[in-house]
TITOR-510144 format. One record per atom (N, C-alpha, C): residue number from 1; residue in one letter; chain; atom name; x, y, z. Coordinates in Angstrom, 3 decimals. Layout:
// residues N
@pos = NUM, code = a, unit = A, site = CA, X = X, Y = Y, Z = Z
...
This chain:
// residues 95
@pos = 1, code = x, unit = A, site = N, X = 20.514, Y = -16.297, Z = -19.472
@pos = 1, code = x, unit = A, site = CA, X = 20.299, Y = -14.863, Z = -19.575
@pos = 1, code = x, unit = A, site = C, X = 20.529, Y = -14.414, Z = -21.012
@pos = 2, code = x, unit = A, site = N, X = 19.768, Y = -13.428, Z = -21.396
@pos = 2, code = x, unit = A, site = CA, X = 19.891, Y = -12.865, Z = -22.734
@pos = 2, code = x, unit = A, site = C, X = 20.398, Y = -11.438, Z = -22.653
@pos = 3, code = x, unit = A, site = N, X = 21.004, Y = -10.997, Z = -23.748
@pos = 3, code = x, unit = A, site = CA, X = 21.472, Y = -9.620, Z = -23.823
@pos = 3, code = x, unit = A, site = C, X = 20.360, Y = -8.743, Z = -24.396
@pos = 4, code = x, unit = A, site = N, X = 20.229, Y = -7.553, Z = -23.821
@pos = 4, code = x, unit = A, site = CA, X = 19.238, Y = -6.589, Z = -24.297
@pos = 4, code = x, unit = A, site = C, X = 19.877, Y = -5.220, Z = -24.418
@pos = 5, code = x, unit = A, site = N, X = 19.382, Y = -4.463, Z = -25.379
@pos = 5, code = x, unit = A, site = CA, X = 19.715, Y = -3.048, Z = -25.483
@pos = 5, code = x, unit = A, site = C, X = 18.444, Y = -2.291, Z = -25.138
@pos = 6, code = x, unit = A, site = N, X = 18.564, Y = -1.384, Z = -24.189
@pos = 6, code = x, unit = A, site = CA, X = 17.399, Y = -0.636, Z = -23.714
@pos = 6, code = x, unit = A, site = C, X = 17.669, Y = 0.847, Z = -23.921
@pos = 7, code = x, unit = A, site = N, X = 16.724, Y = 1.533, Z = -24.535
@pos = 7, code = x, unit = A, site = CA, X = 16.842, Y = 2.979, Z = -24.665
@pos = 7, code = x, unit = A, site = C, X = 15.602, Y = 3.598, Z = -24.041
@pos = 8, code = x, unit = A, site = N, X = 15.822, Y = 4.646, Z = -23.253
@pos = 8, code = x, unit = A, site = CA, X = 14.682, Y = 5.382, Z = -22.724
@pos = 8, code = x, unit = A, site = C, X = 14.969, Y = 6.872, Z = -22.787
@pos = 9, code = x, unit = A, site = N, X = 13.890, Y = 7.637, Z = -22.837
@pos = 9, code = x, unit = A, site = CA, X = 13.979, Y = 9.091, Z = -22.960
@pos = 9, code = x, unit = A, site = C, X = 13.335, Y = 9.717, Z = -21.734
@pos = 10, code = x, unit = A, site = N, X = 14.102, Y = 10.582, Z = -21.083
@pos = 10, code = x, unit = A, site = CA, X = 13.645, Y = 11.266, Z = -19.873
@pos = 10, code = x, unit = A, site = C, X = 13.174, Y = 12.661, Z = -20.248
@pos = 11, code = x, unit = A, site = N, X = 12.136, Y = 13.138, Z = -19.560
@pos = 11, code = x, unit = A, site = CA, X = 11.623, Y = 14.495, Z = -19.792
@pos = 11, code = x, unit = A, site = C, X = 12.771, Y = 15.509, Z = -19.745
@pos = 12, code = x, unit = A, site = N, X = 12.790, Y = 16.481, Z = -20.648
@pos = 12, code = x, unit = A, site = CA, X = 13.901, Y = 17.445, Z = -20.681
@pos = 12, code = x, unit = A, site = C, X = 13.889, Y = 18.446, Z = -19.530
@pos = 13, code = x, unit = A, site = N, X = 12.758, Y = 18.639, Z = -18.883
@pos = 13, code = x, unit = A, site = CA, X = 12.672, Y = 19.646, Z = -17.822
@pos = 13, code = x, unit = A, site = C, X = 12.951, Y = 19.078, Z = -16.423
@pos = 14, code = x, unit = A, site = N, X = 13.380, Y = 17.825, Z = -16.345
@pos = 14, code = x, unit = A, site = CA, X = 13.685, Y = 17.203, Z = -15.051
@pos = 14, code = x, unit = A, site = C, X = 15.030, Y = 17.731, Z = -14.551
@pos = 15, code = x, unit = A, site = N, X = 15.086, Y = 18.067, Z = -13.263
@pos = 15, code = x, unit = A, site = CA, X = 16.316, Y = 18.588, Z = -12.663
@pos = 15, code = x, unit = A, site = C, X = 17.429, Y = 17.554, Z = -12.741
@pos = 16, code = x, unit = A, site = N, X = 18.672, Y = 18.026, Z = -12.817
@pos = 16, code = x, unit = A, site = CA, X = 19.815, Y = 17.133, Z = -13.021
@pos = 16, code = x, unit = A, site = C, X = 19.961, Y = 16.079, Z = -11.933
@pos = 17, code = x, unit = A, site = N, X = 19.828, Y = 16.474, Z = -10.653
@pos = 17, code = x, unit = A, site = CA, X = 20.000, Y = 15.476, Z = -9.593
@pos = 17, code = x, unit = A, site = C, X = 18.868, Y = 14.448, Z = -9.596
@pos = 18, code = x, unit = A, site = N, X = 17.664, Y = 14.851, Z = -9.958
@pos = 18, code = x, unit = A, site = CA, X = 16.554, Y = 13.891, Z = -10.055
@pos = 18, code = x, unit = A, site = C, X = 16.765, Y = 12.956, Z = -11.240
@pos = 19, code = x, unit = A, site = N, X = 17.297, Y = 13.495, Z = -12.329
@pos = 19, code = x, unit = A, site = CA, X = 17.577, Y = 12.672, Z = -13.509
@pos = 19, code = x, unit = A, site = C, X = 18.645, Y = 11.628, Z = -13.178
@pos = 20, code = x, unit = A, site = N, X = 19.713, Y = 12.032, Z = -12.495
@pos = 20, code = x, unit = A, site = CA, X = 20.767, Y = 11.091, Z = -12.118
@pos = 20, code = x, unit = A, site = C, X = 20.237, Y = 10.019, Z = -11.167
@pos = 21, code = x, unit = A, site = N, X = 19.372, Y = 10.418, Z = -10.235
@pos = 21, code = x, unit = A, site = CA, X = 18.773, Y = 9.457, Z = -9.302
@pos = 21, code = x, unit = A, site = C, X = 17.876, Y = 8.462, Z = -10.048
@pos = 22, code = x, unit = A, site = N, X = 17.135, Y = 8.944, Z = -11.040
@pos = 22, code = x, unit = A, site = CA, X = 16.257, Y = 8.083, Z = -11.831
@pos = 22, code = x, unit = A, site = C, X = 17.076, Y = 7.065, Z = -12.623
@pos = 23, code = x, unit = A, site = N, X = 18.163, Y = 7.509, Z = -13.253
@pos = 23, code = x, unit = A, site = CA, X = 19.025, Y = 6.604, Z = -14.016
@pos = 23, code = x, unit = A, site = C, X = 19.610, Y = 5.540, Z = -13.093
@pos = 24, code = x, unit = A, site = N, X = 20.057, Y = 5.944, Z = -11.922
@pos = 24, code = x, unit = A, site = CA, X = 20.623, Y = 5.000, Z = -10.954
@pos = 24, code = x, unit = A, site = C, X = 19.560, Y = 4.006, Z = -10.478
@pos = 25, code = x, unit = A, site = N, X = 18.367, Y = 4.506, Z = -10.197
@pos = 25, code = x, unit = A, site = CA, X = 17.277, Y = 3.631, Z = -9.737
@pos = 25, code = x, unit = A, site = C, X = 16.940, Y = 2.576, Z = -10.781
@pos = 26, code = x, unit = A, site = N, X = 16.850, Y = 2.999, Z = -12.041
@pos = 26, code = x, unit = A, site = CA, X = 16.515, Y = 2.055, Z = -13.105
@pos = 26, code = x, unit = A, site = C, X = 17.645, Y = 1.056, Z = -13.335
@pos = 27, code = x, unit = A, site = N, X = 18.885, Y = 1.484, Z = -13.166
@pos = 27, code = x, unit = A, site = CA, X = 20.033, Y = 0.582, Z = -13.337
@pos = 27, code = x, unit = A, site = C, X = 20.091, Y = -0.464, Z = -12.228
@pos = 28, code = x, unit = A, site = N, X = 19.602, Y = -0.149, Z = -11.043
@pos = 28, code = x, unit = A, site = CA, X = 19.658, Y = -1.069, Z = -9.906
@pos = 28, code = x, unit = A, site = C, X = 18.602, Y = -2.167, Z = -9.973
@pos = 29, code = x, unit = A, site = N, X = 17.645, Y = -2.045, Z = -10.851
@pos = 29, code = x, unit = A, site = CA, X = 16.599, Y = -3.066, Z = -10.982
@pos = 29, code = x, unit = A, site = C, X = 17.212, Y = -4.401, Z = -11.402
@pos = 30, code = x, unit = A, site = N, X = 18.172, Y = -4.354, Z = -12.314
@pos = 30, code = x, unit = A, site = CA, X = 18.736, Y = -5.600, Z = -12.843
@pos = 30, code = x, unit = A, site = C, X = 19.535, Y = -6.395, Z = -11.817
@pos = 31, code = x, unit = A, site = N, X = 20.489, Y = -5.778, Z = -11.105
@pos = 31, code = x, unit = A, site = CA, X = 21.223, Y = -6.575, Z = -10.103
@pos = 31, code = x, unit = A, site = C, X = 20.316, Y = -7.177, Z = -9.027
@pos = 32, code = x, unit = A, site = N, X = 19.220, Y = -6.522, Z = -8.727
@pos = 32, code = x, unit = A, site = CA, X = 18.290, Y = -7.054, Z = -7.727
@pos = 32, code = x, unit = A, site = C, X = 17.511, Y = -8.253, Z = -8.244
@pos = 33, code = x, unit = A, site = N, X = 17.557, Y = -8.471, Z = -9.568
@pos = 33, code = x, unit = A, site = CA, X = 16.818, Y = -9.580, Z = -10.181
@pos = 33, code = x, unit = A, site = C, X = 17.752, Y = -10.553, Z = -10.902
@pos = 34, code = x, unit = A, site = N, X = 18.908, Y = -10.821, Z = -10.302
@pos = 34, code = x, unit = A, site = CA, X = 19.884, Y = -11.784, Z = -10.838
@pos = 34, code = x, unit = A, site = C, X = 20.276, Y = -11.490, Z = -12.280
@pos = 35, code = x, unit = A, site = N, X = 20.400, Y = -10.204, Z = -12.616
@pos = 35, code = x, unit = A, site = CA, X = 20.798, Y = -9.787, Z = -13.949
@pos = 35, code = x, unit = A, site = C, X = 21.998, Y = -8.855, Z = -13.825
@pos = 36, code = x, unit = A, site = N, X = 22.558, Y = -8.463, Z = -14.962
@pos = 36, code = x, unit = A, site = CA, X = 23.793, Y = -7.696, Z = -14.949
@pos = 36, code = x, unit = A, site = C, X = 23.699, Y = -6.516, Z = -15.916
@pos = 37, code = x, unit = A, site = N, X = 24.104, Y = -5.338, Z = -15.441
@pos = 37, code = x, unit = A, site = CA, X = 24.184, Y = -4.163, Z = -16.303
@pos = 37, code = x, unit = A, site = C, X = 25.597, Y = -4.129, Z = -16.875
@pos = 38, code = x, unit = A, site = N, X = 25.719, Y = -4.178, Z = -18.190
@pos = 38, code = x, unit = A, site = CA, X = 27.019, Y = -4.164, Z = -18.841
@pos = 38, code = x, unit = A, site = C, X = 27.498, Y = -2.726, Z = -19.021
@pos = 39, code = x, unit = A, site = N, X = 26.596, Y = -1.862, Z = -19.481
@pos = 39, code = x, unit = A, site = CA, X = 26.984, Y = -0.478, Z = -19.768
@pos = 39, code = x, unit = A, site = C, X = 25.763, Y = 0.433, Z = -19.705
@pos = 40, code = x, unit = A, site = N, X = 25.967, Y = 1.639, Z = -19.195
@pos = 40, code = x, unit = A, site = CA, X = 24.947, Y = 2.681, Z = -19.228
@pos = 40, code = x, unit = A, site = C, X = 25.575, Y = 3.862, Z = -19.963
@pos = 41, code = x, unit = A, site = N, X = 25.008, Y = 4.225, Z = -21.093
@pos = 41, code = x, unit = A, site = CA, X = 25.545, Y = 5.293, Z = -21.932
@pos = 41, code = x, unit = A, site = C, X = 24.528, Y = 6.428, Z = -21.999
@pos = 42, code = x, unit = A, site = N, X = 24.895, Y = 7.571, Z = -21.453
@pos = 42, code = x, unit = A, site = CA, X = 24.005, Y = 8.731, Z = -21.486
@pos = 42, code = x, unit = A, site = C, X = 24.326, Y = 9.554, Z = -22.728
@pos = 43, code = x, unit = A, site = N, X = 23.378, Y = 9.613, Z = -23.643
@pos = 43, code = x, unit = A, site = CA, X = 23.569, Y = 10.381, Z = -24.865
@pos = 43, code = x, unit = A, site = C, X = 23.310, Y = 11.861, Z = -24.653
@pos = 44, code = x, unit = A, site = N, X = 22.578, Y = 12.181, Z = -23.619
@pos = 44, code = x, unit = A, site = CA, X = 22.299, Y = 13.585, Z = -23.318
@pos = 44, code = x, unit = A, site = C, X = 21.041, Y = 14.101, Z = -23.998
@pos = 45, code = x, unit = A, site = N, X = 20.906, Y = 15.422, Z = -23.996
@pos = 45, code = x, unit = A, site = CA, X = 19.720, Y = 16.080, Z = -24.536
@pos = 45, code = x, unit = A, site = C, X = 19.781, Y = 16.087, Z = -26.067
@pos = 46, code = x, unit = A, site = N, X = 18.699, Y = 15.619, Z = -26.677
@pos = 46, code = x, unit = A, site = CA, X = 18.617, Y = 15.565, Z = -28.146
@pos = 46, code = x, unit = A, site = C, X = 17.220, Y = 15.951, Z = -28.597
@pos = 47, code = x, unit = A, site = N, X = 17.160, Y = 16.400, Z = -29.833
@pos = 47, code = x, unit = A, site = CA, X = 15.874, Y = 16.698, Z = -30.458
@pos = 47, code = x, unit = A, site = C, X = 15.134, Y = 15.384, Z = -30.719
@pos = 48, code = x, unit = A, site = N, X = 13.842, Y = 15.377, Z = -30.489
@pos = 48, code = x, unit = A, site = CA, X = 13.018, Y = 14.211, Z = -30.802
@pos = 48, code = x, unit = A, site = C, X = 12.641, Y = 14.254, Z = -32.276
@pos = 49, code = x, unit = A, site = N, X = 12.433, Y = 13.109, Z = -32.875
@pos = 49, code = x, unit = A, site = CA, X = 12.024, Y = 13.048, Z = -34.276
@pos = 49, code = x, unit = A, site = C, X = 10.624, Y = 13.636, Z = -34.462
@pos = 50, code = x, unit = A, site = N, X = 9.803, Y = 13.506, Z = -33.437
@pos = 50, code = x, unit = A, site = CA, X = 8.463, Y = 14.077, Z = -33.443
@pos = 50, code = x, unit = A, site = C, X = 8.092, Y = 14.416, Z = -32.008
@pos = 51, code = x, unit = A, site = N, X = 7.138, Y = 15.275, Z = -31.840
@pos = 51, code = x, unit = A, site = CA, X = 6.739, Y = 15.729, Z = -30.510
@pos = 51, code = x, unit = A, site = C, X = 6.084, Y = 14.594, Z = -29.724
@pos = 52, code = x, unit = A, site = N, X = 6.519, Y = 14.435, Z = -28.470
@pos = 52, code = x, unit = A, site = CA, X = 5.949, Y = 13.433, Z = -27.570
@pos = 52, code = x, unit = A, site = C, X = 5.504, Y = 14.156, Z = -26.308
@pos = 53, code = x, unit = A, site = N, X = 4.243, Y = 14.055, Z = -25.966
@pos = 53, code = x, unit = A, site = CA, X = 3.702, Y = 14.689, Z = -24.760
@pos = 53, code = x, unit = A, site = C, X = 4.087, Y = 16.169, Z = -24.661
@pos = 54, code = x, unit = A, site = N, X = 4.025, Y = 16.872, Z = -25.774
@pos = 54, code = x, unit = A, site = CA, X = 4.354, Y = 18.299, Z = -25.872
@pos = 54, code = x, unit = A, site = C, X = 5.834, Y = 18.600, Z = -25.635
@pos = 55, code = x, unit = A, site = N, X = 6.699, Y = 17.609, Z = -25.738
@pos = 55, code = x, unit = A, site = CA, X = 8.146, Y = 17.821, Z = -25.619
@pos = 55, code = x, unit = A, site = C, X = 8.780, Y = 17.684, Z = -26.992
@pos = 56, code = x, unit = A, site = N, X = 9.725, Y = 18.564, Z = -27.287
@pos = 56, code = x, unit = A, site = CA, X = 10.442, Y = 18.503, Z = -28.556
@pos = 56, code = x, unit = A, site = C, X = 11.869, Y = 17.992, Z = -28.368
@pos = 57, code = x, unit = A, site = N, X = 12.304, Y = 17.921, Z = -27.111
@pos = 57, code = x, unit = A, site = CA, X = 13.622, Y = 17.393, Z = -26.770
@pos = 57, code = x, unit = A, site = C, X = 13.463, Y = 16.351, Z = -25.676
@pos = 58, code = x, unit = A, site = N, X = 14.505, Y = 15.549, Z = -25.496
@pos = 58, code = x, unit = A, site = CA, X = 14.502, Y = 14.569, Z = -24.424
@pos = 58, code = x, unit = A, site = C, X = 15.919, Y = 14.158, Z = -24.087
@pos = 59, code = x, unit = A, site = N, X = 16.115, Y = 13.616, Z = -22.891
@pos = 59, code = x, unit = A, site = CA, X = 17.426, Y = 13.155, Z = -22.433
@pos = 59, code = x, unit = A, site = C, X = 17.494, Y = 11.653, Z = -22.687
@pos = 60, code = x, unit = A, site = N, X = 18.370, Y = 11.238, Z = -23.589
@pos = 60, code = x, unit = A, site = CA, X = 18.464, Y = 9.850, Z = -24.014
@pos = 60, code = x, unit = A, site = C, X = 19.454, Y = 9.066, Z = -23.156
@pos = 61, code = x, unit = A, site = N, X = 19.063, Y = 7.842, Z = -22.795
@pos = 61, code = x, unit = A, site = CA, X = 19.934, Y = 6.922, Z = -22.066
@pos = 61, code = x, unit = A, site = C, X = 19.833, Y = 5.556, Z = -22.745
@pos = 62, code = x, unit = A, site = N, X = 20.997, Y = 4.941, Z = -22.998
@pos = 62, code = x, unit = A, site = CA, X = 21.044, Y = 3.608, Z = -23.602
@pos = 62, code = x, unit = A, site = C, X = 21.758, Y = 2.676, Z = -22.627
@pos = 63, code = x, unit = A, site = N, X = 21.166, Y = 1.522, Z = -22.376
@pos = 63, code = x, unit = A, site = CA, X = 21.746, Y = 0.526, Z = -21.473
@pos = 63, code = x, unit = A, site = C, X = 21.942, Y = -0.785, Z = -22.228
@pos = 64, code = x, unit = A, site = N, X = 23.030, Y = -1.468, Z = -21.912
@pos = 64, code = x, unit = A, site = CA, X = 23.242, Y = -2.825, Z = -22.388
@pos = 64, code = x, unit = A, site = C, X = 23.248, Y = -3.711, Z = -21.149
@pos = 65, code = x, unit = A, site = N, X = 22.419, Y = -4.740, Z = -21.172
@pos = 65, code = x, unit = A, site = CA, X = 22.275, Y = -5.601, Z = -20.005
@pos = 65, code = x, unit = A, site = C, X = 22.227, Y = -7.069, Z = -20.406
@pos = 66, code = x, unit = A, site = N, X = 22.571, Y = -7.930, Z = -19.451
@pos = 66, code = x, unit = A, site = CA, X = 22.304, Y = -9.367, Z = -19.540
@pos = 66, code = x, unit = A, site = C, X = 21.231, Y = -9.610, Z = -18.498
@pos = 67, code = x, unit = A, site = N, X = 20.070, Y = -10.020, Z = -18.947
@pos = 67, code = x, unit = A, site = CA, X = 18.942, Y = -10.094, Z = -18.019
@pos = 67, code = x, unit = A, site = C, X = 18.206, Y = -11.421, Z = -18.115
@pos = 68, code = x, unit = A, site = N, X = 17.681, Y = -11.811, Z = -16.974
@pos = 68, code = x, unit = A, site = CA, X = 16.780, Y = -12.951, Z = -16.914
@pos = 68, code = x, unit = A, site = C, X = 15.401, Y = -12.461, Z = -17.377
@pos = 69, code = x, unit = A, site = N, X = 14.518, Y = -13.362, Z = -17.748
@pos = 69, code = x, unit = A, site = CA, X = 13.164, Y = -12.923, Z = -18.111
@pos = 69, code = x, unit = A, site = C, X = 12.483, Y = -12.151, Z = -16.974
@pos = 70, code = x, unit = A, site = N, X = 12.721, Y = -12.563, Z = -15.743
@pos = 70, code = x, unit = A, site = CA, X = 12.119, Y = -11.871, Z = -14.598
@pos = 70, code = x, unit = A, site = C, X = 12.705, Y = -10.469, Z = -14.437
@pos = 71, code = x, unit = A, site = N, X = 14.004, Y = -10.319, Z = -14.664
@pos = 71, code = x, unit = A, site = CA, X = 14.641, Y = -9.014, Z = -14.562
@pos = 71, code = x, unit = A, site = C, X = 14.130, Y = -8.045, Z = -15.611
@pos = 72, code = x, unit = A, site = N, X = 13.991, Y = -8.532, Z = -16.837
@pos = 72, code = x, unit = A, site = CA, X = 13.464, Y = -7.684, Z = -17.908
@pos = 72, code = x, unit = A, site = C, X = 12.011, Y = -7.307, Z = -17.633
@pos = 73, code = x, unit = A, site = N, X = 11.228, Y = -8.243, Z = -17.187
@pos = 73, code = x, unit = A, site = CA, X = 9.814, Y = -7.973, Z = -16.896
@pos = 73, code = x, unit = A, site = C, X = 9.675, Y = -6.951, Z = -15.770
@pos = 74, code = x, unit = A, site = N, X = 10.504, Y = -7.075, Z = -14.737
@pos = 74, code = x, unit = A, site = CA, X = 10.453, Y = -6.126, Z = -13.619
@pos = 74, code = x, unit = A, site = C, X = 10.864, Y = -4.731, Z = -14.085
@pos = 75, code = x, unit = A, site = N, X = 11.891, Y = -4.642, Z = -14.938
@pos = 75, code = x, unit = A, site = CA, X = 12.309, Y = -3.347, Z = -15.470
@pos = 75, code = x, unit = A, site = C, X = 11.165, Y = -2.692, Z = -16.246
@pos = 76, code = x, unit = A, site = N, X = 10.520, Y = -3.449, Z = -17.122
@pos = 76, code = x, unit = A, site = CA, X = 9.414, Y = -2.904, Z = -17.913
@pos = 76, code = x, unit = A, site = C, X = 8.246, Y = -2.495, Z = -17.024
@pos = 77, code = x, unit = A, site = N, X = 7.974, Y = -3.260, Z = -15.986
@pos = 77, code = x, unit = A, site = CA, X = 6.890, Y = -2.912, Z = -15.068
@pos = 77, code = x, unit = A, site = C, X = 7.179, Y = -1.585, Z = -14.379
@pos = 78, code = x, unit = A, site = N, X = 8.404, Y = -1.426, Z = -13.884
@pos = 78, code = x, unit = A, site = CA, X = 8.771, Y = -0.212, Z = -13.156
@pos = 78, code = x, unit = A, site = C, X = 8.820, Y = 0.998, Z = -14.077
@pos = 79, code = x, unit = A, site = N, X = 9.429, Y = 0.849, Z = -15.248
@pos = 79, code = x, unit = A, site = CA, X = 9.606, Y = 2.004, Z = -16.126
@pos = 79, code = x, unit = A, site = C, X = 8.263, Y = 2.517, Z = -16.667
@pos = 80, code = x, unit = A, site = N, X = 7.293, Y = 1.621, Z = -16.808
@pos = 80, code = x, unit = A, site = CA, X = 5.960, Y = 2.059, Z = -17.264
@pos = 80, code = x, unit = A, site = C, X = 5.276, Y = 2.967, Z = -16.243
@pos = 81, code = x, unit = A, site = N, X = 5.634, Y = 2.837, Z = -14.978
@pos = 81, code = x, unit = A, site = CA, X = 5.012, Y = 3.643, Z = -13.921
@pos = 81, code = x, unit = A, site = C, X = 5.687, Y = 5.003, Z = -13.748
@pos = 82, code = x, unit = A, site = N, X = 6.866, Y = 5.181, Z = -14.304
@pos = 82, code = x, unit = A, site = CA, X = 7.618, Y = 6.421, Z = -14.131
@pos = 82, code = x, unit = A, site = C, X = 7.070, Y = 7.516, Z = -15.048
@pos = 83, code = x, unit = A, site = N, X = 6.572, Y = 8.575, Z = -14.461
@pos = 83, code = x, unit = A, site = CA, X = 6.016, Y = 9.675, Z = -15.238
@pos = 83, code = x, unit = A, site = C, X = 7.097, Y = 10.506, Z = -15.924
@pos = 84, code = x, unit = A, site = N, X = 8.348, Y = 10.407, Z = -15.444
@pos = 84, code = x, unit = A, site = CA, X = 9.440, Y = 11.187, Z = -16.018
@pos = 84, code = x, unit = A, site = C, X = 10.020, Y = 10.544, Z = -17.284
@pos = 85, code = x, unit = A, site = N, X = 9.615, Y = 9.319, Z = -17.590
@pos = 85, code = x, unit = A, site = CA, X = 10.059, Y = 8.640, Z = -18.806
@pos = 85, code = x, unit = A, site = C, X = 8.989, Y = 8.860, Z = -19.877
@pos = 86, code = x, unit = A, site = N, X = 9.396, Y = 9.470, Z = -21.008
@pos = 86, code = x, unit = A, site = CA, X = 8.387, Y = 9.732, Z = -22.036
@pos = 86, code = x, unit = A, site = C, X = 8.335, Y = 8.633, Z = -23.099
@pos = 87, code = x, unit = A, site = N, X = 9.409, Y = 7.838, Z = -23.252
@pos = 87, code = x, unit = A, site = CA, X = 9.416, Y = 6.688, Z = -24.156
@pos = 87, code = x, unit = A, site = C, X = 10.507, Y = 5.714, Z = -23.721
@pos = 88, code = x, unit = A, site = N, X = 10.294, Y = 4.434, Z = -24.015
@pos = 88, code = x, unit = A, site = CA, X = 11.358, Y = 3.445, Z = -23.807
@pos = 88, code = x, unit = A, site = C, X = 11.201, Y = 2.320, Z = -24.805
@pos = 89, code = x, unit = A, site = N, X = 12.314, Y = 1.619, Z = -25.034
@pos = 89, code = x, unit = A, site = CA, X = 12.330, Y = 0.516, Z = -25.987
@pos = 89, code = x, unit = A, site = C, X = 13.323, Y = -0.524, Z = -25.496
@pos = 90, code = x, unit = A, site = N, X = 12.903, Y = -1.788, Z = -25.487
@pos = 90, code = x, unit = A, site = CA, X = 13.775, Y = -2.903, Z = -25.098
@pos = 90, code = x, unit = A, site = C, X = 13.914, Y = -3.795, Z = -26.311
@pos = 91, code = x, unit = A, site = N, X = 15.166, Y = -4.010, Z = -26.729
@pos = 91, code = x, unit = A, site = CA, X = 15.457, Y = -4.829, Z = -27.920
@pos = 91, code = x, unit = A, site = C, X = 16.414, Y = -5.935, Z = -27.528
@pos = 92, code = x, unit = A, site = N, X = 16.143, Y = -7.137, Z = -27.972
@pos = 92, code = x, unit = A, site = CA, X = 17.065, Y = -8.251, Z = -27.730
@pos = 92, code = x, unit = A, site = C, X = 18.304, Y = -8.050, Z = -28.592
@pos = 93, code = x, unit = A, site = N, X = 19.468, Y = -8.121, Z = -27.967
@pos = 93, code = x, unit = A, site = CA, X = 20.743, Y = -7.896, Z = -28.638
@pos = 93, code = x, unit = A, site = C, X = 21.299, Y = -9.225, Z = -29.100
@pos = 94, code = x, unit = A, site = N, X = 21.427, Y = -9.413, Z = -30.394
@pos = 94, code = x, unit = A, site = CA, X = 21.889, Y = -10.683, Z = -30.951
@pos = 94, code = x, unit = A, site = C, X = 23.399, Y = -10.761, Z = -31.087
@pos = 95, code = x, unit = A, site = N, X = 24.129, Y = -9.703, Z = -30.715
@pos = 95, code = x, unit = A, site = CA, X = 25.596, Y = -9.726, Z = -30.869
@pos = 95, code = x, unit = A, site = C, X = 26.233, Y = -10.719, Z = -29.953
């Protein structure tokens, strides 16, 4: 398993309970695929560097995970289908 740092941005107009459910749903993908979530850090609402899909703000979430290739692939497959996610990035963590 490799370590990854994942950051994703949620639409700013999403209701709080739906946002919490979305974060939980995305976090559960890894344990279901023989992977481990080390930390989920919610940065909260922040200004975007540039406008994305007519949004100037977004809710930032950063995750640190140990994932198998299948777990990472499943996460990317699922997150691409989520309309409430306006951007995401998966980076291999060399620490």
